N, C-alpha and C positions, 0 to 999 in steps of 0.2 A: 796781511802778510806778516810772517814771523819776523821779529827783530833780530833774533839769534837762532842759528841752526847749529845744534850740537850733534856731532857724530860720535857715538860711543861704540865699544866693542863687546860689552856684556851688560846684562840687565841691571844688576845691583849698582854698578858704577854709573850707569846712565841715569837711574832714578836718583841716586845721591847727588849727582851733578845738577839735575833738574831742580832739586830742592834748593840749591844755592841761588838760582835765579828767582824761584818763588819767594825767597826771603827778601828780594828786592821789590816785590810787588808785581812781578811779571807772571803772566799765566804760562805755566810750563806743562807740557804733555809729552810722555814717552810713548813712542810707537815702534813697531818692528816691520810689519808687512808694508810693501811699497804702496798698496792701495790706501793704507792709513796715512802714509807720508803725504800723499797727494790730497787726501781728504782734510787733514788737519793743518796743512801749511798756511792756510789763510784764516785760521780760526784762533790761533794762539799767538802769544808774544814770543815764546821760546819753544821750538820744536826739537825734541831730543829723539834722535833716531838710533835705535840699538840694532846694529848689523849682526851681533852675535858672532863676530869674526875673529875673536882673539886667538883661537886655536887652529885657524885655517891656514893653508899655504898662502904665502904672500900674494901670488897672482890672483887667487880667488878673493882674498880680502880686498885687494885693490879694486877689482871689478864691482864688488858689493858696495863699497863706499862711493865709487864714481857714480853708479846708478842711483844711489840714494841722494847724492847732492844734485844730480841732474833733475831728479824727480821733484825735489823740494823747492826748486826755483831759487831766486836770489834772496839774500838776507844781508843786512848791513854788516853783521858779524858772523863768521863761521868759526866754530871751535872744534878742533879734533881732540876729543877727550881720550886720554891714554891712561893705562893702568898706573897706579901710584908707584909701582916698581918697574915700569916700562916693559912689562911682558907683552907679547903679542906681535903685532905688525905695525908699529907706529910710523916707520919710514914709508912703507908701501901705502898705508892709508892716508898719510899726509900728502904723498905724491898725487893720489887720486883727487883730493880736494883741490890742490894747486893746478892740476891739469884741467879740471873743469873750469876753474876761474880763468885760466889762460885762454881757453877756447871761447868762453862767454864774454870776457872783458879783456880783449887783447891789448887795449891801451892803458889798462889800469896798472898802477905801481903796487904789485902785490908782494908782501913780505910776511914771513912767519916769525912770531915770537914764541919760542919754546920755553915755558916756565912751568915745569912739572912739579915744583915744590908744593907740598901740602903740609905746612908746619904743624897744624893741629893734629895730624896723624903721624908726626915724627919723620916725615919725608922732607928732606932739605937738599939744596944743591949748592955746593961750595967748590970753587975752582973748576967748574964744569962737571964735577963728579956728583952723581946722585947718591944720596945716603939714606939709609933706614936706621933711625935712632943713632945717627952718627957713624954708621958703618957702611962702607962702600958696597954697592949692589953685589959685586962679584964675591964678597965675603959673607953674604947672607944666604938664606935658604933658597931665594929665587934663582941663584946660580945653579941649583940642582933641581929646579922645577921639572917634573916629568913631561910636561907638555911644552912649556916655553922657557927653557933655561936662558937666563940673561948672561951674555958673554962679556959685556963691557959695563964699566961703572960710569964712563964718560957719556953724557947725554948725546953729544954730537956723534960719538962712535956708534952708539945704538942706532941712531937714525941713519948713519952712513952705511950700515950693512945692507940697507934696503933702498936708500935714496941717494942719487948722485948729486943732489943740490948742494951748493956751497953752504958752509956753516961757520959761525963765529961765536965768540963768547963774551959776555959782559960780566966782569968779576964782581965779587961781593963788595970790595972796597969802593967801586964805582957806584953801585946801588946805594950804599950807605951814605954817599955824598948827596943824594937826593935826585929829584926829577930832572934838574938842569943837566947834571952830569950824565945821567942815563940817556937823555935825549941827544946830547952831543955824541955819545958813544954809538948810538943807533944811527945817527946821521953819517958818522965817519965810516961805519962798516959797510962794505959792498956786498956782504953775504946775503943770500936769500933766506937763510934761517939764522936767527940769533938766539942763542941759549943764554938766559939770564939767571945768575945766582940768586938765591933767596933762602933765608933761614927763619923768617918770621912774617906774619901777615902784613906788617907795615911795609916790608920790602915788595910784596906783591902789589900793593897800592902805589908805591913809588914808581915801579915799572909801568903800571897801567896809566898813571898820570902822564908820564913821559910819552908813552905810545899814543895817547889821545891827543897830545899836543902835536905830534908829528902827523897824525891823521888830519888834523885841522890845517896845519901850516904847510905841510909838504904833500898833502893828498895821498898819503900812504894808505893802502887797503890792507889792513892787518888780518892775518889768520892766526888764531891762538892754538897752540898745542899745549895742553895742560891736563892736570888730573882732577880739576874741579874748581878750586877757589880763584885761580888767576883769571879765568875766562869771565867769571861773574864780576870780578873787580874791574876788568877792562870794559865790560858792558856798562857798568855804572859810570865810569869815567867818560865813556863815549856819549853818555846822555841817552842811552836807549831806555825807553820807558813804554808802559802800556799805551795802546792806541787811545785810551780814554783821556790822556793828557799828562800834565806834569805830575811828578810824584807828590804824594800827600805830605804836607808839613806836619812835623811832630814836635810837640812842646814837652820838655822834661823839666821837672822840679826836684832837686836833690838837696836834702838837709844834712846828710851825713858828711863828716870830714875825716873819716878814717883812712888809713893807708889803702885798705882794700877798695874803698870807693874811689880814691884818686886814681888807682890803677885802672879800675873799670872805666872811668870817664876818659882817661887818656886813650884807652882802646877805641872809644867811640869817635875820638878825634881822628885817629889814623885810619880806622876802618870805614867810618860813615861820613867823615867830614863834618862832624858835629861842631857847632859854635856855642861856647859856654860864656856866659857873663856871670860875674860874681856879685854877691850881696854881702856887704860888710856887716858881720854879726854885731859889731859894737855900735853901729849907727845905720841900721837898715834904711835904704832909700828906694822905695818902689818906683818912683818916677825915673830915677837915673837907670835903674835896672831895666825897666820897660823900654826906655829909649835905646839902650844897647841891644835888646832883643829886636826892636823895630829896625835898627840899622843892619843887623845881621840878616834879617829877613829880606830887606831891601837889596842886599848883596847876593841874594839867591840861595842862602843856606836853607836846607830843608829839615835839618834836625837842630832845633834851637833849645838851649837849656839855661837854667839859672841854678847856681850852686853857691854855697857859702865860701867866702874867702878863707883860706887856711890860716891857722894860727901862726903868728910869727915864730921863727925858730927859737927865740928866747922864752916863749911861753911854756910853762910846765904842763905836762900831760894832765888832762882833766882840770884845766884851769877854772877859776871861779866864774869867769865870764861865760863859759859854756854851761856850767852846772846851775847857775843862778836861775830860779824859776821865772823871775820877771823877765830876764833877758831871753830865755827860751821862748816864753810866750810872745814877746815882740817879734822874734825871728819867725815863728810859725805864722803869725798874723801877716807879716810882710811877705813871706813866700806865698801864702794863700791869696793875698791881694794881687800880687804880680801874676799869679796863675789866672785869676778871674779876668783881669784886664787884658792879659795877653790872649786868652781864649776869645774874648769879645772882639778885640781889634785884629788879631792875626789869623783867626779862624783856622786853627790847626785841625787836621783830621783825626789826630790822636793825642792823648796826654799820658805821660809817664811820670809817676811819683815814686821816689825812693825813700823809704823810712815810714813806719806805721803812723807816727804822729803827723808827718807831712801829708801823707795820703788822706788821713782823716780831716785835717784842716782844709785841704784843697777841696775835697768832696763837699764839705759843709759850706765853704765859701761860694761854690758853684751852685748851691741850692738844690743839689741832687737828693732824691729820696732814698736811693739805694744804689747797689752795684750788681749788675747782672753778670754772673760768672760764666765764662765760656770755656776757658782752658787754663791749664797750668803750664806756663812756658818752661819753667824749671822749678824744682822744689822751693816753695814759699815765694814764687813769682807768679802772679795770677793776672790774667787778661780777660777783659770783657767790655762792658759799656755802662755808662751812667744811666740810671732809671729815674724819670721824673725831673721836674724843674725845667729851667730855661735851656738846659743843654742835654736834654734827654737824648740818648743814643750816641753821645760822644764816646768814642773808643778810649778805653782807659786801661792802663797796666800798672800794677804796683809790685814792689819788691822790697824786702827788708834790707836795711842799710848794710848789714853784715853778711848778707846772703850771696852765694855764688862765687865763681871763679873770675878770672880777668875779663872774660867775654860775656858775663851775665847781663850787664846793661845793654851791650850790643844786641844780645839775643832778644831782650824785651823790646827794644826800639825797632829792630828789624821785623819782629812779629807784628807790631803796630803798623808799620809801614806797609807790610804785605796785606794785612787785614783791610787797611784803608783803600788799597788799590784793587782788591779782589773784585772781580765781576764775572758773570757767567760767560761760557764760551759762546762765540758767535755762531750763527747758523751755518750748517754745512753747505759748502758751495754746491749749487745744483739741486739742493734738497727741495722737495715740494712743500 
């Protein structure tokens, strides 16, 4: 049975949304015909149904979505994927989802979280208004779209033109106060649909954490209305995972201390819940570092990492401690030892190393004979697996310390997690 059902209204958006879940290690398939909806509903983790209904009249779009949801059967999370600029029939199609749930689960406490922000694409929501690169929808080209002109910038107003369900808003200042504040606001609101502001990926995860808490504590059955990233964040926080079991543990070893690296690692904390422990470059202690990794693993973290402690603010750039060859050698040996012992004890499904010297030292310490290259995650970030030695086949990804934008480390770690979780589709129900 699919863990997530995504209802999209066009093929490109449906496929792009499915890719978000695939990065979590979930098997995602996009289908269109109802016969394929029924066929794949029990074979995948995420079933993405493209109704191709964006340019249809609202009543026809409603009927198509209702039939698709009824055909797909139950899923722990249903996501109504909407266009990043809210074109189409978002209100009518959301009503179709909610009407099916009301008929199928009359005693369930069903609510909708509308979080259409897609920060990486310049789509944000502030004060309930949806913006494209900071400009309200009604002042952009979508207001003159020949097929689906958008008449409102306020998300609740867009939905309200087609749906009579009550709506409320959670402002950005509440989201920025964290999951506790968002959870309180969601509890206090009586509305069926709650629109949440968001301007960055961290905000999406904040709302998802709060929603998952209410799902567990208040038995709320959430429906997500979003343009792609929020639904995936909510699935992760709800603990939805492949039928094969728990998500694979990933170990990361990072030797760079640049500002770029710090930004990248901070993103892994907010986006992936990564837990980092530090190695003191002046007195590296593998035992203490391994104990911290062990503790994080015991607390359920699935992305574990070791990085160098930053230089104190008073240290000059390029200080002698960093450049001294003897110190550099001790640091590399300590990082490599931590990696080897952690691989043996914690048995990660994948290993990520940032920095060429670090990757070489770790590979040698693990006794590998080589590295089988499978793909380039991004320029100068390569993924594959170790060849030979006691850890033959261990999935491995490397990236230069100065390579990539803020999400580069996240991309590598998500690639590893997806690769570790990937497994073939199950047999077709009823197939001989």
